[in-house]
C-alpha positions in Angstrom: 8.0 -29.3 45.7 11.6 -30.6 46.2 12.6 -34.1 45.4 12.9 -36.2 48.6 14.9 -39.3 49.4 11.7 -41.3 48.7 11.4 -40.2 45.1 15.0 -39.4 44.2 16.3 -41.5 41.3 19.0 -41.3 38.8 18.5 -40.9 35.0 20.1 -44.3 34.3 17.9 -47.3 33.8 18.5 -50.9 35.0 20.1 -51.9 31.7 22.1 -48.8 31.0 25.5 -50.4 31.9 24.8 -53.9 30.7 26.4 -53.3 27.2 28.4 -50.8 25.3 25.4 -50.1 23.1 23.2 -49.2 26.1 25.9 -46.9 27.5 26.3 -45.2 24.2 22.6 -44.9 23.8 22.2 -43.4 27.2 25.0 -40.8 26.5 23.3 -39.9 23.2 19.9 -39.4 24.9 21.5 -37.2 27.6 23.2 -35.1 25.0 19.9 -34.5 23.1 18.0 -33.7 26.4 20.6 -31.2 27.4 21.1 -29.4 24.1 17.9 -29.5 22.2 15.0 -27.1 23.0 11.6 -27.7 21.4 8.6 -25.8 22.7 8.2 -24.0 26.0 5.8 -21.8 27.9 7.1 -18.3 28.8 5.9 -15.3 30.7 6.1 -12.0 28.8 8.3 -9.5 30.8 8.4 -6.7 28.2 7.1 -5.9 24.7 8.7 -3.9 21.9 6.6 -2.9 18.9 9.6 -1.4 17.1 8.9 1.7 15.0 5.2 1.7 14.6 2.4 0.3 16.8 1.1 -1.7 13.8 4.5 -3.5 13.3 5.0 -6.9 14.8 7.8 -6.6 17.4 9.5 -8.7 20.0 9.1 -9.8 23.6 11.4 -10.5 26.6 10.2 -13.8 28.2 11.0 -16.0 31.2 10.6 -19.8 30.9 7.8 -20.9 33.3 9.2 -24.4 33.8 12.3 -23.8 35.8 15.5 -25.9 35.7 16.3 -27.7 38.9 19.3 -28.8 40.9 20.2 -32.3 42.1 17.9 -31.8 45.1 14.9 -30.8 43.0 15.0 -27.1 43.9 14.0 -24.7 41.2 16.7 -22.5 39.9 16.3 -18.8 39.0 15.4 -18.4 35.4 16.8 -15.4 33.4 14.6 -13.5 31.0 15.3 -14.2 27.3 15.4 -10.9 25.3 14.1 -9.9 21.9 12.1 -12.9 20.9 9.8 -12.3 17.9 6.1 -13.1 18.2 3.8 -14.4 15.5 0.4 -12.9 14.7 -2.3 -13.5 12.1 -1.0 -11.7 9.0 -0.5 -12.5 5.3 0.7 -9.9 2.9 -0.6 -6.5 3.9 -3.6 -7.8 5.8 -3.3 -8.4 9.6 -5.2 -8.9 12.8 -3.3 -6.8 15.2 -3.3 -8.0 18.8 0.1 -7.3 20.4 1.0 -9.3 23.6 1.3 -7.5 26.9 3.5 -8.1 30.0 2.2 -11.0 32.1 0.8 -13.0 29.1 1.8 -16.7 28.9 2.9 -17.5 25.4 3.9 -20.8 23.7 7.4 -20.5 22.2 8.9 -22.7 19.5 12.7 -22.9 19.2 14.3 -22.7 15.8 16.9 -25.2 14.7 19.6 -22.6 13.9 20.5 -19.1 14.9 17.7 -17.0 13.3 18.8 -13.6 14.4 19.6 -12.6 10.8 16.0 -13.0 9.7 14.4 -9.7 10.5 11.3 -7.7 9.5 11.6 -6.9 5.8 13.9 -9.9 5.0 12.8 -11.6 1.8 15.8 -13.8 1.0 17.4 -16.7 2.8 20.1 -15.5 5.2 23.1 -17.4 6.7 22.8 -18.3 10.4 23.9 -15.6 12.8 26.2 -18.1 14.6 26.8 -21.8 15.0 24.4 -22.2 17.9 21.5 -24.7 17.5 18.2 -25.3 19.3 18.9 -22.3 21.6 16.1 -20.6 23.4 17.4 -17.3 22.1 16.1 -18.3 18.7 12.6 -19.0 19.8 9.4 -17.5 18.3 6.1 -16.9 20.2 3.5 -18.8 18.2 0.4 -18.5 20.4 -1.1 -17.6 23.8 -2.0 -20.0 26.6 -3.8 -19.5 29.9 -4.8 -16.0 29.1 -7.0 -13.7 31.1 -10.8 -13.5 30.5 -11.1 -11.1 27.5 -13.0 -7.9 27.8 -13.0 -7.0 24.1 -13.3 -9.6 21.4 -14.4 -10.6 17.9 -16.3 -13.9 18.2 -16.7 -15.9 15.0 -19.4 -18.5 15.9 -20.3 -21.9 14.4 -23.8 -20.7 13.7 -22.3 -18.5 10.9 -22.7 -15.3 12.9 -20.0 -12.8 14.1 -20.1 -10.8 17.3 -17.9 -7.8 18.0 -17.8 -6.8 21.7 -16.0 -3.4 22.3 -17.1 -1.7 25.6 -15.3 1.6 24.8 -16.4 2.0 21.1 -15.8 0.8 17.5 -14.2 2.9 14.8 -14.4 2.0 11.1 -12.0 4.0 9.0 -11.7 3.9 5.2 -10.6 6.2 2.3 -13.4 4.8 0.1 -17.0 3.9 0.9 -18.6 1.4 3.2 -21.1 -1.1 1.7 -23.6 -3.1 3.8 -25.6 -5.7 2.1 -28.2 -7.2 4.5 -31.4 -8.7 2.8 -32.7 -9.3 6.3 -32.5 -5.7 7.3 -30.3 -3.5 9.5 -31.4 -2.9 13.1 -29.7 0.0 15.0 -30.5 0.5 18.7 -29.1 3.8 20.0 -30.3 6.9 21.8 -29.3 9.0 18.9 -27.8 8.4 15.4 -25.8 11.3 14.0 -24.8 11.5 10.3 -22.5 14.1 8.7 -23.3 14.6 5.0 -26.3 13.9 2.7 -28.5 10.8 3.1 -29.6 9.1 0.0 -32.1 6.2 0.4 -33.3 3.9 -2.3 -35.8 2.1 -0.1 -37.8 3.0 3.1 -36.5 4.1 6.5 -38.5 3.4 9.6 -37.6 5.4 12.7 -39.0 4.9 16.1 -38.1 8.5 17.0 -37.9 11.8 15.2 -35.8 12.4 12.1 -34.2 15.8 11.5 -32.9 17.2 8.3 -30.6 20.0 9.4 -32.7 21.6 12.2 -36.1 20.7 10.7 -38.0 17.9 12.5 -39.9 15.3 10.5 -42.5 15.0 13.2 -42.8 18.5 14.5 -42.2 20.8 11.5 -44.8 23.3 10.2 -45.6 24.6 6.7 -46.3 28.4 6.8 -48.1 30.2 4.0 -50.9 27.6 3.7 -53.8 28.7 1.5 -56.5 26.5 0.2 -56.4 26.1 -3.6 -53.8 25.1 -6.1 -50.8 26.8 -4.4 -47.9 25.0 -2.8 -46.9 25.4 0.8 -43.8 27.1 1.9 -40.8 24.9 2.8 -41.1 23.2 6.2 -39.8 25.0 9.3 
């Protein structure tokens, strides 16, 4: 909505020109407003994950609050390239959720040129230039106004965790998986397939049949049965 004659007003206040101090204070405030960037909301235009999909990359983003001219008309906003985005990671442990084009992210602008601080940098670096509080040195620190999620991990206040993954869940490890559940483990599935040997210290209750290889627990037979002290043949 453009600014009209009814709501057009200058930036000066009633007392701006009443003293030298007020004039200097106004000029200082204007300089800060025009040169210092703090936080802003941007739309992701493109995403780069650099060398590997697991590596944190950068985004190109356009500011969602546009600058305006003297008449209050919005000015075209250019996309700011190669802005790093933060994610939940400490050391070698990470929760990987890369942004996608169209996301609205909250960006925080660094005080100095941070272009020399890159992935793998472990020591303080000198600033890349003399620029200060420039949007080119912003970092995406979080998402705002995102779409309704279709896949999620929900950590609830009732001390439970829900994983919702419509297209499947894969757990991969080079070691073993340990599940400790004093309350039991319930699996609801048409079939449960296991590759390898099953070793059970307790009891297993199955609502359907259980097969070892091709031998059914419910439908197998024992040939060679003869009354007396002999043993049956292996099940078929």
